[in-house]
Backbone as a chain_set.jsonl record, in Angstrom:
{"seq": "MSPRAVVLLSGGLDSATVLAIARHEGFETYALTFRYGQRHQIEVDAARKVAASLGAARHVVLDIDLRAFGGSALTSDLAVPKDRHPSSMSAEIPPTYVPARNTIFLSFALGWAEVLESNDIFIGVNALDYSGYPDCRPEYVAAFERMAQLATRRGVEGQQTLVVHAPLIQLSKADIIRRGMGLGVNFGLTWSCYDPPSDGKPCGHCDACFLRTRGFLEAGVADPGFY", "coords": {"N": [[107.327, 120.834, 80.304], [106.406, 119.589, 83.451], [105.569, 116.215, 84.327], [102.426, 115.256, 85.782], [101.466, 114.169, 89.048], [99.403, 112.397, 91.296], [99.365, 112.466, 94.754], [98.855, 110.625, 97.593], [98.221, 111.928, 100.703], [98.549, 111.795, 104.02], [99.427, 113.242, 106.157], [101.238, 112.127, 107.796], [104.588, 110.869, 108.537], [105.433, 109.046, 106.57], [103.86, 109.555, 104.23], [104.54, 112.205, 103.818], [107.228, 111.96, 103.163], [106.945, 110.537, 100.767], [105.662, 112.453, 99.176], [107.76, 114.288, 98.956], [109.571, 112.684, 97.56], [108.237, 112.308, 95.113], [108.241, 114.93, 94.157], [111.017, 115.289, 93.977], [111.586, 113.512, 91.942], [110.747, 114.873, 89.773], [108.061, 115.395, 89.305], [105.056, 117.326, 88.999], [103.2, 117.943, 91.732], [100.116, 116.791, 93.063], [98.371, 116.866, 95.803], [96.414, 114.727, 97.846], [94.15, 114.466, 100.388], [92.203, 112.931, 102.958], [89.349, 113.592, 104.88], [87.925, 111.493, 106.729], [86.269, 110.776, 108.762], [87.884, 110.065, 110.813], [89.378, 109.804, 114.103], [90.406, 112.297, 114.862], [91.208, 115.708, 113.896], [93.748, 116.481, 113.593], [95.711, 115.257, 111.935], [94.868, 115.994, 109.403], [95.226, 118.747, 109.434], [97.994, 118.683, 109.681], [98.654, 117.584, 107.205], [97.964, 119.666, 105.486], [99.925, 121.558, 106.165], [102.246, 120.164, 105.44], [101.863, 119.815, 102.672], [101.963, 122.475, 101.788], [104.562, 123.122, 102.608], [106.12, 121.47, 101.001], [105.576, 122.283, 98.473], [103.291, 121.525, 96.887], [101.356, 121.552, 93.916], [98.65, 121.692, 94.043], [96.363, 121.119, 96.688], [93.981, 118.972, 97.794], [91.408, 118.419, 100.087], [89.291, 115.923, 100.817], [85.993, 115.127, 101.859], [84.744, 112.268, 103.187], [82.632, 110.099, 104.862], [83.462, 107.585, 106.694], [82.575, 106.68, 109.075], [80.0, 105.916, 108.866], [80.024, 103.263, 108.235], [81.719, 102.161, 110.14], [83.538, 99.706, 111.986], [86.203, 99.958, 112.577], [88.797, 100.989, 114.834], [89.512, 103.552, 114.357], [87.361, 104.829, 113.276], [85.18, 104.462, 114.872], [83.848, 103.544, 118.113], [85.544, 101.604, 119.032], [88.338, 100.395, 120.9], [91.621, 101.748, 120.662], [94.5, 99.842, 120.177], [97.086, 99.616, 122.635], [100.488, 99.876, 123.718], [101.552, 97.524, 122.562], [103.511, 94.598, 121.932], [106.202, 94.544, 119.578], [106.313, 92.158, 118.042], [103.728, 91.297, 117.917], [102.439, 93.046, 116.287], [102.463, 92.515, 113.554], [101.28, 90.12, 113.514], [98.578, 89.853, 113.41], [95.613, 91.34, 112.019], [95.025, 94.536, 113.072], [92.654, 96.376, 115.212], [92.75, 99.0, 114.31], [92.816, 98.93, 111.606], [91.178, 100.163, 108.799], [88.397, 99.216, 107.069], [89.008, 98.423, 103.749], [90.274, 100.858, 103.201], [92.606, 101.885, 101.762], [91.946, 101.081, 99.196], [89.657, 102.571, 98.726], [90.751, 105.18, 98.931], [92.715, 105.129, 96.896], [91.072, 104.807, 94.7], [89.707, 107.26, 94.513], [91.977, 108.806, 94.012], [92.696, 107.748, 91.542], [90.555, 108.619, 89.957], [91.006, 111.41, 90.019], [93.518, 111.508, 88.856], [92.92, 110.712, 86.265], [91.413, 112.891, 85.354], [93.387, 114.853, 85.486], [94.999, 114.0, 83.497], [97.077, 112.336, 84.163], [99.547, 109.812, 84.657], [100.394, 108.734, 86.995], [100.354, 107.763, 90.367], [101.146, 108.264, 93.736], [101.783, 106.546, 96.756], [102.14, 106.009, 100.261], [102.526, 103.409, 101.362], [103.771, 100.688, 103.381], [105.519, 97.705, 103.786], [107.085, 96.581, 105.726], [106.961, 97.82, 108.299], [104.184, 97.55, 108.675], [102.098, 96.973, 110.364], [100.27, 94.862, 110.114], [98.369, 95.459, 108.144], [96.393, 94.597, 105.407], [96.209, 95.996, 103.015], [98.597, 97.204, 102.496], [100.501, 95.775, 101.276], [102.89, 94.578, 98.799], [101.711, 92.955, 96.784], [99.09, 93.751, 96.841], [99.227, 96.441, 95.947], [100.194, 96.018, 93.334], [98.025, 94.615, 92.266], [95.984, 96.538, 92.338], [96.99, 98.367, 90.547], [96.885, 96.889, 88.145], [94.1, 96.571, 87.931], [93.364, 99.24, 87.591], [93.98, 99.838, 84.972], [91.829, 98.879, 83.601], [89.739, 100.373, 84.415], [89.212, 103.003, 83.661], [88.319, 105.515, 81.222], [90.466, 106.646, 79.818], [92.352, 104.675, 80.225], [91.249, 102.428, 78.913], [91.144, 103.399, 76.328], [93.782, 103.522, 75.745], [95.268, 105.742, 76.454], [96.263, 106.125, 78.916], [98.589, 104.728, 81.031], [98.656, 103.593, 83.932], [100.738, 104.021, 86.763], [101.252, 102.923, 89.972], [103.032, 104.236, 92.369], [104.972, 103.093, 94.991], [107.189, 103.893, 96.809], [108.247, 103.43, 99.33], [107.809, 100.896, 100.166], [109.402, 98.692, 100.832], [111.081, 99.654, 102.756], [112.572, 100.275, 105.965], [111.264, 101.985, 108.883], [113.211, 103.675, 109.89], [114.857, 103.985, 107.636], [113.081, 105.305, 105.971], [112.801, 107.717, 107.325], [115.435, 108.682, 107.135], [115.591, 108.983, 104.354], [113.6, 110.913, 103.901], [114.623, 113.089, 105.357], [116.902, 113.597, 103.879], [115.748, 114.677, 101.668], [114.756, 117.009, 102.504], [112.45, 117.07, 104.104], [110.364, 118.409, 106.573], [109.909, 116.971, 109.384], [108.807, 117.816, 111.693], [106.387, 118.905, 111.099], [104.692, 116.831, 110.719], [102.317, 114.197, 111.618], [101.529, 111.345, 113.602], [100.146, 109.833, 115.575], [97.482, 107.662, 116.561], [95.549, 108.064, 118.491], [95.236, 110.644, 120.068], [95.276, 112.302, 123.263], [93.178, 114.709, 125.057], [94.808, 116.919, 125.271], [96.016, 117.291, 122.881], [98.455, 116.225, 122.217], [100.674, 113.559, 121.137], [99.758, 110.175, 122.019], [101.706, 108.342, 122.671], [101.657, 105.601, 123.022], [100.257, 104.011, 121.211], [100.322, 101.877, 118.234], [101.249, 103.377, 116.042], [102.596, 105.512, 117.225], [104.61, 104.082, 118.537], [106.027, 102.914, 116.35], [106.932, 105.181, 115.033], [108.545, 106.422, 117.02], [110.487, 104.403, 117.456], [111.582, 104.364, 114.89], [112.871, 106.886, 114.626], [114.753, 106.616, 116.678], [116.287, 104.457, 115.701], [117.223, 105.612, 113.408], [118.925, 107.409, 114.45], [118.482, 110.082, 114.989], [116.933, 113.033, 116.353], [113.445, 113.311, 116.986], [111.669, 115.868, 115.554], [109.104, 116.559, 116.147], [106.238, 116.48, 118.398], [106.935, 114.251, 119.756]], "CA": [[106.277, 120.743, 81.33], [106.6, 118.424, 84.317], [104.416, 115.324, 84.424], [101.649, 115.417, 87.004], [101.256, 112.974, 89.867], [98.549, 112.506, 92.477], [100.061, 111.906, 95.913], [98.024, 110.476, 98.784], [98.934, 112.615, 101.778], [97.804, 111.669, 105.276], [99.992, 114.122, 107.173], [102.241, 111.38, 108.542], [105.956, 110.979, 108.021], [105.58, 108.256, 105.352], [103.284, 110.247, 103.076], [105.336, 113.411, 103.591], [108.418, 111.524, 102.434], [106.531, 110.191, 99.408], [105.446, 113.715, 98.458], [109.088, 114.814, 98.642], [110.15, 111.828, 96.524], [107.581, 112.64, 93.847], [108.788, 116.217, 93.713], [112.419, 115.072, 93.619], [111.62, 112.801, 90.667], [110.382, 115.79, 88.696], [106.621, 115.498, 89.102], [104.228, 118.373, 89.58], [102.458, 117.107, 92.668], [98.74, 117.109, 93.441], [98.209, 116.137, 97.054], [95.032, 114.364, 98.147], [93.968, 114.094, 101.786], [90.81, 112.587, 103.256], [88.718, 113.729, 106.182], [87.054, 110.347, 106.514], [85.618, 110.424, 110.014], [88.882, 109.593, 111.761], [89.203, 110.277, 115.472], [90.864, 113.668, 115.108], [91.473, 116.58, 112.755], [95.146, 116.917, 113.647], [96.481, 114.784, 110.792], [94.47, 116.785, 108.235], [95.957, 120.014, 109.573], [99.394, 118.385, 109.374], [98.764, 117.396, 105.756], [97.961, 120.998, 104.864], [101.245, 122.164, 106.386], [103.23, 119.426, 104.651], [101.641, 120.131, 101.258], [102.485, 123.825, 101.545], [106.005, 123.1, 102.796], [106.78, 120.752, 99.913], [105.275, 122.909, 97.196], [102.282, 120.87, 96.054], [100.671, 122.464, 93.005], [97.303, 121.819, 94.591], [96.071, 120.181, 97.772], [92.547, 118.787, 97.98], [90.956, 117.642, 101.243], [87.969, 115.399, 100.506], [85.188, 114.623, 102.966], [83.964, 111.038, 103.044], [82.422, 109.728, 106.258], [83.482, 106.139, 106.881], [81.901, 106.327, 110.326], [78.719, 105.298, 108.511], [80.247, 101.824, 108.235], [82.412, 101.744, 111.351], [84.405, 98.554, 111.767], [87.606, 100.285, 112.851], [89.019, 101.831, 116.004], [89.718, 104.936, 113.919], [86.097, 105.405, 112.815], [84.105, 104.032, 115.773], [84.222, 103.591, 119.529], [86.466, 100.526, 119.378], [89.555, 100.874, 121.556], [92.888, 101.694, 119.943], [95.467, 99.039, 120.94], [98.186, 100.371, 123.24], [101.63, 99.175, 124.324], [101.692, 96.17, 122.009], [104.868, 94.151, 121.617], [106.406, 94.598, 118.128], [106.05, 90.886, 117.376], [102.286, 91.101, 117.753], [101.892, 94.034, 115.364], [102.278, 91.923, 112.238], [100.736, 88.777, 113.693], [97.15, 89.894, 113.147], [95.117, 92.623, 111.539], [94.592, 95.214, 114.292], [91.401, 97.134, 115.133], [92.939, 100.284, 113.627], [92.59, 98.733, 110.171], [89.92, 100.71, 108.297], [88.048, 98.337, 105.958], [89.18, 98.835, 102.346], [90.619, 102.281, 103.141], [93.503, 102.246, 100.667], [91.217, 100.908, 97.939], [88.809, 103.758, 98.594], [91.597, 106.338, 98.677], [93.325, 105.0, 95.574], [90.033, 104.992, 93.69], [89.572, 108.705, 94.342], [93.199, 109.277, 93.36], [92.616, 107.335, 90.144], [89.647, 109.54, 89.289], [91.661, 112.716, 89.844], [94.602, 111.322, 87.891], [92.362, 110.704, 84.91], [91.073, 114.282, 85.015], [94.65, 115.584, 85.317], [95.758, 113.316, 82.442], [98.285, 111.853, 84.839], [99.773, 108.372, 84.659], [101.161, 108.398, 88.187], [99.84, 107.951, 91.716], [102.105, 107.901, 94.772], [101.184, 106.173, 98.031], [103.202, 105.743, 101.231], [102.373, 102.145, 102.07], [105.023, 100.075, 103.8], [105.283, 96.292, 104.099], [107.922, 96.131, 106.842], [106.333, 98.316, 109.52], [102.83, 97.813, 108.195], [101.137, 96.712, 111.431], [99.264, 93.873, 109.774], [97.351, 95.942, 107.219], [96.471, 93.849, 104.149], [96.28, 96.888, 101.852], [99.923, 97.828, 102.437], [101.409, 94.759, 100.75], [103.234, 94.764, 97.379], [100.772, 92.292, 95.885], [97.885, 94.589, 96.765], [99.52, 97.582, 95.073], [100.266, 95.515, 91.957], [96.675, 94.262, 91.833], [95.233, 97.77, 92.061], [97.551, 98.93, 89.31], [96.305, 96.133, 87.03], [92.687, 96.917, 87.85], [93.208, 100.622, 87.13], [94.048, 99.89, 83.503], [90.523, 98.495, 83.088], [88.69, 101.106, 85.124], [89.032, 104.383, 83.202], [88.22, 105.726, 79.78], [91.806, 106.858, 79.272], [93.032, 103.391, 80.23], [90.675, 101.579, 77.868], [91.495, 103.975, 75.028], [95.223, 103.473, 75.574], [95.884, 107.047, 76.715], [96.78, 106.139, 80.277], [99.176, 103.517, 81.599], [98.825, 104.077, 85.295], [101.737, 103.429, 87.658], [101.084, 103.23, 91.385], [104.369, 104.279, 92.967], [105.023, 102.834, 96.435], [108.656, 103.878, 96.973], [108.656, 103.09, 100.701], [107.162, 99.647, 100.538], [110.374, 97.758, 101.395], [112.01, 100.382, 103.629], [112.271, 100.363, 107.386], [110.88, 103.335, 109.283], [114.444, 104.464, 109.997], [115.288, 104.335, 106.28], [112.142, 106.314, 105.476], [113.167, 108.977, 107.962], [116.677, 109.151, 106.517], [115.277, 109.425, 102.988], [112.876, 112.172, 103.99], [115.526, 114.153, 105.799], [117.765, 113.913, 102.751], [114.978, 115.44, 100.686], [114.334, 118.264, 103.106], [111.148, 117.003, 104.771], [110.303, 118.886, 107.952], [109.076, 116.009, 110.095], [108.119, 118.512, 112.767], [105.043, 119.241, 110.637], [103.911, 115.609, 110.505], [101.584, 113.629, 112.753], [101.415, 109.896, 113.487], [99.368, 109.185, 116.633], [96.112, 107.238, 116.279], [94.593, 108.328, 119.574], [95.761, 111.694, 120.945], [94.397, 112.747, 124.342], [92.562, 116.023, 124.882], [95.805, 117.992, 125.224], [96.483, 117.447, 121.507], [99.782, 115.651, 122.046], [100.612, 112.118, 120.853], [99.55, 109.337, 123.211], [102.964, 107.672, 122.985], [101.446, 104.19, 123.346], [99.643, 103.263, 120.11], [101.287, 101.299, 117.297], [101.844, 104.419, 115.204], [103.578, 106.23, 118.051], [105.748, 103.193, 118.758], [106.819, 102.769, 115.123], [107.607, 106.46, 114.789], [109.605, 106.602, 118.014], [111.555, 103.454, 117.148], [112.217, 104.776, 113.646], [113.82, 107.977, 114.879], [115.849, 106.076, 117.47], [117.151, 103.654, 114.842], [117.863, 106.511, 112.443], [119.934, 108.165, 115.186], [118.182, 111.52, 114.964], [115.841, 113.422, 117.247], [112.164, 113.601, 116.358], [111.403, 117.297, 115.746], [107.708, 116.776, 116.496], [105.885, 116.435, 119.812], [107.226, 112.933, 120.312]], "C": [[106.443, 119.465, 82.135], [105.368, 117.536, 84.283], [103.723, 115.5, 85.77], [101.519, 114.081, 87.74], [100.317, 113.314, 91.009], [99.243, 111.785, 93.621], [99.089, 111.825, 97.086], [98.8, 110.965, 99.994], [98.108, 112.583, 103.053], [98.231, 112.702, 106.311], [101.024, 113.431, 108.034], [103.606, 111.439, 107.886], [106.157, 110.177, 106.737], [105.068, 109.033, 104.136], [104.018, 111.554, 102.784], [106.598, 113.072, 102.799], [108.082, 111.192, 100.985], [106.275, 111.453, 98.583], [106.784, 114.331, 98.056], [109.758, 114.006, 97.539], [109.552, 112.159, 95.164], [108.1, 113.958, 93.291], [110.222, 116.055, 93.229], [112.547, 114.374, 92.269], [111.068, 113.622, 89.505], [108.902, 115.932, 88.425], [106.075, 116.809, 89.665], [103.205, 117.651, 90.446], [101.089, 117.69, 93.015], [98.388, 116.249, 94.643], [96.728, 115.925, 97.369], [94.948, 113.798, 99.557], [92.485, 113.839, 102.035], [90.464, 112.905, 104.703], [87.607, 112.684, 106.186], [86.31, 109.899, 107.772], [86.566, 109.872, 111.034], [88.752, 110.326, 113.093], [89.55, 111.749, 115.671], [91.165, 114.388, 113.795], [92.961, 116.869, 112.613], [95.92, 116.49, 112.409], [96.114, 115.536, 109.514], [95.172, 118.14, 108.261], [97.436, 119.816, 109.241], [99.594, 118.227, 107.873], [98.781, 118.733, 105.033], [99.336, 121.662, 104.989], [102.309, 121.493, 105.525], [103.097, 119.769, 103.171], [102.192, 121.505, 100.911], [104.005, 123.835, 101.619], [106.734, 122.491, 101.608], [106.29, 121.177, 98.533], [104.308, 122.167, 96.304], [101.581, 121.903, 95.179], [99.241, 122.716, 93.468], [97.147, 120.775, 95.678], [94.573, 120.143, 97.981], [92.315, 117.949, 99.227], [89.519, 117.226, 100.965], [87.28, 114.882, 101.761], [84.437, 113.369, 102.545], [83.827, 110.458, 104.448], [82.329, 108.216, 106.413], [82.948, 105.708, 108.244], [80.545, 105.675, 110.051], [78.819, 103.78, 108.507], [80.856, 101.345, 109.543], [83.401, 100.633, 111.042], [85.868, 98.789, 112.029], [87.692, 101.127, 114.107], [89.227, 103.286, 115.623], [88.419, 105.615, 113.511], [84.906, 104.985, 113.683], [84.611, 104.118, 117.206], [85.092, 102.417, 119.964], [87.744, 101.107, 119.974], [90.765, 100.739, 120.64], [93.877, 100.875, 120.766], [96.631, 99.898, 121.432], [99.246, 99.413, 123.769], [101.758, 97.728, 123.852], [103.164, 95.848, 121.766], [105.032, 94.155, 120.095], [106.06, 93.306, 117.405], [104.569, 90.657, 117.12], [101.69, 92.03, 116.7], [101.636, 93.472, 113.978], [101.664, 90.529, 112.312], [99.249, 88.711, 113.365], [96.774, 91.27, 112.63], [94.507, 93.365, 112.723], [93.275, 95.975, 114.112], [91.535, 98.49, 114.441], [92.883, 100.149, 112.106], [91.216, 99.285, 109.809], [89.538, 99.911, 107.057], [88.153, 99.012, 104.591], [89.655, 100.277, 102.178], [91.516, 102.631, 101.967], [92.844, 102.058, 99.306], [90.312, 102.104, 97.675], [89.656, 104.973, 98.222], [92.212, 106.292, 97.275], [92.302, 105.194, 94.457], [89.762, 106.473, 93.444], [90.795, 109.273, 93.628], [93.198, 108.935, 91.875], [91.698, 108.257, 89.358], [90.284, 110.895, 89.028], [92.786, 112.612, 88.824], [94.069, 111.325, 86.465], [92.004, 112.112, 84.464], [92.33, 115.092, 84.718], [95.472, 115.067, 84.131], [97.124, 112.882, 82.965], [98.347, 110.344, 84.764], [100.337, 107.872, 85.98], [100.422, 108.743, 89.477], [100.919, 107.488, 92.69], [101.368, 107.619, 96.082], [102.293, 105.708, 98.98], [103.059, 104.452, 101.998], [103.733, 101.506, 102.323], [104.757, 98.662, 104.281], [106.132, 95.786, 105.251], [107.314, 96.539, 108.177], [104.846, 98.537, 109.271], [101.742, 97.44, 109.181], [100.006, 95.782, 111.015], [98.21, 94.321, 108.789], [97.459, 95.222, 105.873], [96.638, 94.732, 102.922], [97.559, 97.718, 101.827], [100.956, 96.882, 101.845], [101.717, 94.994, 99.269], [102.225, 94.136, 96.427], [99.459, 93.057, 95.766], [98.104, 95.758, 95.806], [99.555, 97.143, 93.615], [98.879, 95.182, 91.419], [95.85, 95.5, 91.516], [95.71, 98.396, 90.76], [96.982, 98.219, 88.085], [94.836, 96.487, 86.83], [92.479, 98.299, 87.239], [93.238, 100.729, 85.613], [92.693, 99.581, 82.872], [89.411, 99.442, 83.529], [88.395, 102.499, 84.574], [88.932, 104.453, 81.684], [89.602, 105.879, 79.159], [92.586, 105.547, 79.245], [92.553, 102.498, 79.098], [91.056, 102.079, 76.479], [92.999, 104.029, 74.796], [95.942, 104.782, 75.809], [96.543, 107.11, 78.087], [97.334, 104.762, 80.633], [99.569, 103.861, 83.022], [99.903, 103.295, 86.032], [101.415, 103.875, 89.075], [102.456, 103.116, 92.043], [104.245, 104.059, 94.478], [106.488, 102.762, 96.843], [109.143, 103.484, 98.362], [108.345, 101.651, 101.072], [108.118, 98.63, 101.159], [111.386, 98.441, 102.313], [111.59, 100.266, 105.087], [111.868, 101.801, 107.712], [112.114, 104.228, 109.396], [114.936, 104.89, 108.623], [114.379, 105.396, 105.665], [112.498, 107.679, 106.048], [114.45, 109.539, 107.353], [116.425, 109.687, 105.11], [114.571, 110.771, 103.009], [113.766, 113.332, 104.4], [116.457, 114.574, 104.67], [117.075, 114.742, 101.686], [114.37, 116.713, 101.285], [112.965, 118.252, 103.758], [111.274, 117.528, 106.196], [109.36, 117.968, 108.72], [108.383, 116.622, 111.308], [106.703, 118.92, 112.395], [104.123, 118.029, 110.596], [103.257, 115.118, 111.798], [101.414, 112.135, 112.533], [100.395, 109.262, 114.418], [97.937, 108.868, 116.205], [95.102, 107.802, 117.282], [95.1, 109.404, 120.531], [94.774, 112.051, 122.05], [93.939, 114.183, 124.117], [93.572, 117.161, 124.816], [96.416, 118.16, 123.834], [97.885, 116.938, 121.261], [99.655, 114.155, 121.737], [100.467, 111.302, 122.13], [100.827, 108.642, 123.645], [102.85, 106.178, 123.208], [100.824, 103.374, 122.22], [100.728, 102.743, 119.161], [102.0, 102.379, 116.498], [102.887, 105.21, 115.977], [104.822, 105.376, 118.267], [106.638, 103.119, 117.52], [107.574, 104.054, 114.798], [108.789, 106.639, 115.74], [110.782, 105.675, 117.739], [112.302, 103.858, 115.881], [113.237, 105.885, 113.853], [115.003, 107.494, 115.715], [116.823, 105.303, 116.585], [117.846, 104.504, 113.786], [118.936, 107.37, 113.113], [119.737, 109.658, 115.156], [117.017, 111.797, 115.901], [114.58, 113.693, 116.437], [111.831, 115.073, 116.607], [109.949, 117.6, 116.091], [107.484, 116.725, 117.996], [106.401, 115.2, 120.519], [108.438, 112.989, 121.226]], "O": [[106.601, 118.383, 81.569], [104.245, 118.035, 84.218], [104.355, 115.848, 86.767], [101.47, 113.015, 87.127], [100.416, 114.381, 91.615], [99.66, 110.635, 93.48], [98.559, 112.845, 97.524], [99.896, 110.482, 100.28], [97.086, 113.262, 103.155], [97.479, 113.002, 107.239], [101.628, 114.056, 108.905], [103.758, 111.998, 106.8], [106.962, 110.57, 105.892], [105.768, 109.15, 103.131], [104.109, 111.967, 101.628], [106.986, 113.799, 101.885], [108.844, 111.526, 100.077], [106.64, 111.506, 97.408], [106.926, 114.837, 96.943], [110.436, 114.569, 96.679], [110.276, 112.276, 94.175], [108.363, 114.079, 92.095], [110.604, 116.612, 92.199], [113.503, 114.615, 91.532], [110.937, 113.121, 88.388], [108.514, 116.527, 87.42], [106.566, 117.328, 90.668], [102.429, 116.837, 89.945], [100.929, 118.892, 93.226], [98.139, 115.051, 94.512], [95.903, 116.819, 97.185], [95.581, 112.794, 99.882], [91.623, 114.451, 101.405], [91.189, 112.538, 105.627], [86.498, 112.938, 105.716], [85.789, 108.785, 107.835], [86.139, 109.272, 112.021], [88.083, 111.356, 113.179], [89.017, 112.381, 116.584], [91.348, 113.772, 112.745], [93.385, 117.445, 111.612], [96.708, 117.273, 111.879], [96.957, 115.699, 108.632], [95.652, 118.62, 107.234], [98.056, 120.666, 108.602], [100.597, 118.689, 107.329], [99.53, 118.913, 104.073], [99.84, 122.252, 104.033], [103.167, 122.163, 104.95], [104.099, 119.987, 102.49], [102.815, 121.683, 99.864], [104.667, 124.474, 100.801], [107.826, 122.93, 101.246], [106.561, 120.503, 97.539], [104.472, 122.17, 95.084], [101.25, 122.996, 95.639], [98.7, 123.809, 93.305], [97.72, 119.688, 95.605], [93.959, 121.159, 98.307], [92.938, 116.904, 99.41], [88.628, 118.073, 100.886], [87.914, 114.271, 102.621], [83.593, 113.412, 101.65], [84.826, 110.34, 105.157], [81.252, 107.635, 106.279], [82.874, 104.515, 108.536], [80.007, 104.968, 110.903], [77.83, 103.086, 108.743], [80.547, 100.247, 110.007], [84.024, 100.614, 109.98], [86.699, 97.927, 111.742], [86.776, 101.89, 114.417], [89.13, 104.167, 116.477], [88.369, 106.841, 113.409], [83.755, 105.137, 113.274], [85.667, 104.692, 117.474], [85.349, 102.255, 121.156], [88.175, 102.193, 119.588], [90.914, 99.743, 119.932], [94.082, 101.176, 121.942], [97.097, 100.794, 120.727], [98.948, 98.301, 124.206], [102.035, 96.826, 124.642], [103.957, 96.729, 121.433], [104.091, 93.802, 119.384], [105.568, 93.342, 116.277], [104.197, 89.911, 116.215], [100.556, 91.825, 116.267], [100.703, 93.897, 113.296], [101.543, 89.841, 111.298], [98.721, 87.637, 113.076], [97.521, 92.236, 112.784], [93.557, 92.867, 113.327], [92.833, 96.192, 112.984], [90.531, 99.07, 114.028], [92.901, 101.154, 111.396], [90.212, 98.928, 110.426], [90.283, 99.923, 106.076], [87.495, 100.015, 104.313], [89.457, 100.863, 101.114], [91.225, 103.58, 101.239], [93.146, 102.79, 98.364], [90.214, 102.588, 96.547], [89.313, 105.71, 97.298], [92.224, 107.294, 96.56], [92.641, 105.694, 93.384], [89.605, 106.895, 92.298], [90.666, 110.12, 92.745], [93.643, 109.731, 91.047], [92.011, 108.638, 88.23], [90.126, 111.465, 87.948], [92.987, 113.522, 88.02], [94.698, 111.878, 85.563], [92.264, 112.486, 83.32], [92.339, 115.92, 83.807], [96.515, 115.63, 83.801], [98.155, 113.037, 82.311], [97.317, 109.672, 84.802], [100.722, 106.708, 86.083], [99.932, 109.858, 89.655], [101.533, 106.441, 92.491], [100.455, 108.35, 96.468], [103.266, 105.088, 98.55], [103.429, 104.39, 103.17], [104.702, 101.739, 101.6], [103.862, 98.443, 105.098], [105.923, 94.666, 105.715], [107.167, 95.714, 109.078], [104.307, 99.589, 109.614], [100.561, 97.579, 108.863], [98.89, 95.907, 111.521], [97.221, 93.611, 108.607], [98.525, 95.24, 105.258], [97.149, 94.278, 101.898], [97.607, 98.789, 101.223], [102.155, 97.154, 101.904], [100.886, 95.554, 98.555], [101.913, 94.71, 95.383], [98.797, 93.018, 94.729], [97.261, 96.031, 94.952], [99.003, 97.824, 92.751], [98.588, 95.437, 90.25], [95.102, 95.516, 90.539], [94.909, 98.895, 89.97], [96.634, 98.866, 87.097], [94.382, 96.678, 85.702], [91.542, 98.511, 86.469], [92.599, 101.608, 85.035], [92.434, 99.976, 81.735], [88.274, 99.327, 83.072], [87.414, 103.119, 84.986], [89.399, 103.568, 80.968], [89.881, 105.314, 78.101], [93.394, 105.328, 78.343], [93.361, 101.882, 78.404], [91.267, 101.285, 75.562], [93.448, 104.526, 73.763], [97.098, 104.934, 75.414], [97.293, 108.041, 78.381], [96.629, 103.756, 80.545], [100.667, 104.355, 83.282], [99.973, 102.07, 85.94], [101.316, 105.072, 89.346], [102.969, 102.015, 92.242], [103.496, 104.763, 95.154], [106.981, 101.688, 97.187], [110.333, 103.231, 98.549], [108.603, 101.239, 102.203], [107.684, 97.785, 101.941], [112.434, 97.869, 102.614], [110.403, 100.17, 105.4], [112.098, 102.716, 106.922], [112.065, 105.404, 109.038], [115.383, 106.024, 108.449], [114.838, 106.272, 104.932], [112.494, 108.68, 105.33], [114.539, 110.737, 107.086], [116.976, 110.716, 104.721], [114.901, 111.665, 102.229], [113.667, 114.427, 103.848], [116.766, 115.755, 104.517], [117.726, 115.426, 100.897], [113.573, 117.398, 100.644], [112.368, 119.312, 103.951], [112.179, 117.138, 106.934], [108.145, 118.169, 108.705], [107.477, 116.018, 111.882], [105.901, 119.246, 113.27], [102.909, 118.176, 110.454], [103.591, 115.555, 112.899], [101.18, 111.697, 111.407], [99.824, 108.228, 114.071], [97.266, 109.686, 115.574], [93.933, 107.993, 116.948], [95.369, 109.106, 121.695], [93.567, 112.1, 121.81], [94.274, 114.798, 123.105], [93.24, 118.254, 124.356], [97.235, 119.054, 123.618], [98.455, 117.193, 120.2], [98.63, 113.55, 122.048], [100.979, 111.677, 123.185], [101.024, 108.377, 124.831], [103.842, 105.535, 123.551], [100.863, 102.145, 122.273], [101.896, 103.118, 119.27], [103.212, 102.309, 116.296], [103.944, 105.54, 115.439], [105.947, 105.872, 118.192], [107.859, 103.244, 117.622], [108.717, 104.014, 114.342], [109.896, 106.967, 115.312], [111.937, 106.099, 117.782], [113.522, 103.711, 115.807], [114.343, 105.827, 113.315], [116.136, 107.917, 115.484], [118.037, 105.469, 116.699], [118.932, 104.158, 113.322], [119.758, 107.984, 112.433], [120.694, 110.422, 115.281], [116.218, 110.91, 116.202], [114.643, 114.24, 115.336], [111.722, 115.486, 117.761], [109.591, 118.758, 116.306], [108.418, 116.905, 118.777], [106.318, 115.102, 121.743], [108.836, 111.969, 121.788]]}, "num_chains": 1, "name": "protein.A"}
């Protein structure tokens, strides 16, 4: 019987690659996506397609409304930054940072992992193209992993030694794309844009669009999506 793993799946190219990696490493994958009040539904629809394409044993979409707190361009009326120079992306924490989002998401994943009797959570955080997000750093992932051992009954009773897998954390976007393609990820199903216009196509100007476009250019392959 294959070990089970909970995989955080946003519908973007990073999380799709992580889902493929988990499957490749022999895990039975349980994909977890959040409808958290973000600007659009497109990424949730993309996550459903990716989960089906990569054979997730189960895919759960949870509703939590972070618009109640706001504080982010993704969950309020704050403007999404456009056409930023790459050097400025890691110089400050941008308005698209959602307060404590990865901590919230990982906490739900931890709860599901305990129910599944799983020791493994996969997350697609990246410290090279991380756009200034504090919860995408290696030290953050390590800290959550330590906390998780104290947070569950299975951890306290010695039945669970949780590992938070972040296999992309030191890869460039181009390397992530190459890895995903090697594992059969259909990137045409994924979505990256923070702020799509009414026509449902990527804006082409936000940080996420820039990083995706640059990644495919540096990988030397065409983006099979709308980009």
